[in-house]
N, C-alpha and C positions, 0 to 999 in steps of 0.2 A: 663659163668658158666663152670667150669672145668668138664672134662669127668668123673673123679672119682666120683664126686657128682651125676652126672646123672646115673652112674652105680648103686650107692647105692639106688637111687630112684627106679630103675627097680627091685632090689632085694626085695623091700617091696611090690611087686605085684601091683605097681601103686599108693600106698598110698602117697608117697612123690611126685610123678609126678602130682597127682591131687590136692595136698595140697598146702600150701603157698610156694612160691619160696624162695630162699636164701635171707635173709635180714641182712644187717650190718648197724646199725644205732646208733649214739651217741646222747643220749637225750640232747636236748637243753631247753626243757620246764621244768621249775622247779615249784614247788607248789607256788601259788600266796601268797603274804603276807596276814596275817589275816585281815579280813575286820573290820574297825572301823567305826561305823555309826556316823554321824555328831551329836555331842552334847551328845552322850552316847555310852559307850562301851558294854553295856549290852543288847541293843536292838537287837532282832533277825533279821538277814538279810536273806530274802527268796532268794533261788537260782533262777537265771534266766536260761532260756534255751540257751545252747551254740549251739547245733546242733540236728537235727532230722534225723534219718537214717531209711530207709525202708530196711528190710531184703531181700536178693536176693537168688534165687535158685542156688544150686550147687550140685555136686556129690562128695562124699568122700568114703573112705574105698574101699570095693570091689563092690561098686555100690549103695550106700545109697543116696537117694534123700533127701536133706534137704535145709533149708534156713539159709544162713549165715548172721548174724546180723552185726557183724564186725569182722575184722581179720587183715591180713597181712598189708594192706595199711593204717590202722588207728592206728597203734601201739602208736604213739606219743600222741594221744588223750586220750587213755584209760588206760595208765599206772596206776596200775600194771597189768591190765587185757590185755590179748593178743587176745582172740577170744571168740565169743559166737555163738553157733549153735542151731537152733530150728529144731528138727527132728520129729515133729508131722506129722502123716500120718495115713490114713485108708486103704492103699493099700499095702498088704504084698510084692508085687513084687518090691516095691520101697525101702524096708528096710531089707528084710531077708538075703541078702548077707552079711550084717554086716561089722565089722571091724576086719579082721583076724589079726594074730600076727604082732605086730609092737612095736617099742621101744619108750620110753619117757625118757628124762633127763632134769633137770633144771627147771621144772614147776610143778604145781598142776592142776589136772583136777577135776572139780566138776560136777557130773551128777545128775540131778534132774528129776525124772520120774513123769508123770501125768497119763499115761495109758500103759498097756502092761508091759513087763519085758525086762531086759537086762541081759543075762548070761555072766559072765566074768571069766577069768582065767589068771594066769600069769606063768612066767618061774620059779618062786620059789615055785610053788605048791598051791598057794592061788586060791580059786574059790568061786563063790557065785552067787546070783541073786539079782538084784535091781528091786524092784516091784513098782507099782503105789504108789506115796506118799513118796517113799524112796529117800534118797540122798546118794551118795558115794563121799567122799572127798579123792581123791588119791593124795598123794605127791610122785611124781616120784623121786625127789632128784637125787641121783647119777646114777640112771638108773633102769628101769624095762621094761620087754618085756611082753606084755599082748594082749588079744583079748577081744572084746566086741561084742556079738551077740544078736541083738534085736529079740523079739518075740511079736506078737500081743495078745490082749485079745480075749475073745470069739467072739467079733464082728470084729476082724481083726484090731482094732485100736492099735497103738503104738505111744507113744509120750513123749517128754521131752526135756531137754535142757542140753547142755554141755558148761561149761565155763572153759577157760584156764586162770590160774593166774600165773604170773611170780614169780620166786624166786630170791631174791637178791644174789649177788656173795657169800656172807657169808654162804648161805644155799643151793646153787645149788648141792653140793655133799653130802648133808645129807642123812641118811638112808631112803629108801623108806618106806611108811606106808599107810595103808588104815584106813579111818574112815567110817564105814557103819552105817548110821542113818536110823532107821526104822520109818515108818509113825507115829506110836504112841509115838515116842520119841520127836517129834517136838511140842513145845507148840503152841496152837492156841488161840489167844486173840480176843475177841469180844469187840469192843469199844462202847461207849455210842450211837454213831450215826449208829451203825449196821455194821461198817466196820470190816472185819475179817482179821487177820494177822497171818500167819504161820511163825514162827521164826526159820529158819535153823541156822543162825549165826547172832549174834548181840543181840540187846535188844529193847523191847518196854515197857516203864514204868519199872516195877520191874521184868518183865519176860525176861529170858535169854535163847538164843538158845543153843542147845547141842554142837555145834562145837565151840571150844574155843582154845586159844593159837596158833593162826595162825599168822605168821610173818607179813603179810600185814595188819593186824587188820581189817578184812573184816566184812561186814554186808550183809546178804542175806535173804530177806523177800519176801514172796508170799502174796500179798495184794489184797483183793477184797473190793471195795467201792460201796455201794448201789447207785441207781440212784439219781443224783443231790446232793449227799452228798459230803463232803469235808474230805480229809485226810491230816493231817499235821504231819510231822515227822522231828525231829531234826537230823542233820548230823554234822559230825566233820569237822571243818575248814581244808582246804588243802587236803581233801580226794577227790578222783574221785568218782562221784555219777552218776548212770545211772538208768533209768527205762525202762523196755521192756514190752510192752502191749501184753497180751496173750488172752484177751477176751474183747469185747466191745471197748469203746473209752472214752476219757476224756481230760481235759486240765491239763497241768503239770506245769503251772506257776501262780503266784498270779494274773496277769492281765487277765488270761484266754484267751490268744491271739491266740493259735493254738490248734486245736483238733488233738490228737494223737490216732491212732486206732491200732487194732490187727495187729501184725507183724511189728510194728515200734518201734524204740528206741528213747528215749529222753536222751541226754547227757547234764549235768548241768554245769553251771559256779560255782565258789566257793560260799560258803555261809554257813549259820547255820541251814537251814531247807528247806524242800521241801513242796510244797502245791499242791495237786492233787484234782481235782473235776470231778466226774463222769458226763457223759452226761445223756440223758434221760433213759438210761439203765445202769446197773452196769458195772464197769470197773475192770478188773483184770490185775495185772502187777507184774513183778519181780523188786524189788528195791534192787540194789546192790551197794556196795561202798567198797573202799579200799585205803590204804595209798600208794601213788606213790613211786616207788623205785628210779627213776632218775639215772639209770645206762645204759651204752651202751648195745645194744641188737644185738646178732648174732643169726639168726633164720633160720632153714631149716627144713621143715616138722614138725615132732613131737619132735624135740630137740631144746631147746633154751638156748644159753649160752651168754657170754659177748664178746667173740672174735671169729674170724674166725678160729684161731688156735685151740681153744677149740672144735669147731665143727669138725674140721679135726680129732682130737683125738677121739671124741665120735664115729664117723663113722668107724674109723680104729679099735677101740675096738669092735664095733659091728661085723665087718667082721672077726676078729680073735678070737672071742668068749670070750673076757675079759670085755664085757660091764657091766655085772652084778657084783657089788662090795660087796653086802651085802646079806647074807642068801641064797647063791646059793646052790642048792642040786645036 
């Protein structure tokens, strides 16, 4: 790793030094051919489990203790997604230091809060608060410099999740934008068997989530299934689909072969639908999907481009003050 890149990491107050190292990777995994069931092309093919991953403790930002579900080393598996962090905690000393000023380019960050708040601000003068039940879908695009500072609730609890989604080459330098979705803007559907689904992005039946027109065609659901009940959800062929358990436990395949519990993620093979069954207590999970991009990735810290040369350009612009391309004040 070249000295210039290490020096940039030091300038970020350790953000890059504690984050993912430099990655240069050319995707070889393409979306699998659509499944055709024997004797019928209309039969639903239930997705099998490809891999189960347990989240692991790590420290990010200025000293925030969190659990990383997946990240730098699994990029080829999760395309178009890059990283998922679980930052639930009831100890303010483990999160109050927050994520001071840092840049992003070439990605989208999706923050979904369960408890407490995150105060955010950026170099273009935008600021606000993400509260429990809220979602922020930030498209960094050509570049944004911002900070995120978590605060606990009255009991000191703070928690939520941040997902990083890649942008294709054609959109990496688009204008930055925020989509702030308040709790009461998210449809909540109760199914016949008592399962509850909050629809941030995507659809359940005729109910559509508020986040639309995203290039990777994502779906983001918060699902709670009652004890011993089953949840079946159609998925798009060729899309990457994952489920991250945040309460309880359940089985995530038709055969009910493996129990997946709180803090673990299930990555699926291709197929038309997912089948999840709760254990003897309810299970709650995030069900997330998106269309793979299948492009080369060059990744260092909070900047994700297609080539190492583009990374060099981004960090040089950050050093010389030309990083922000849109709406600079």
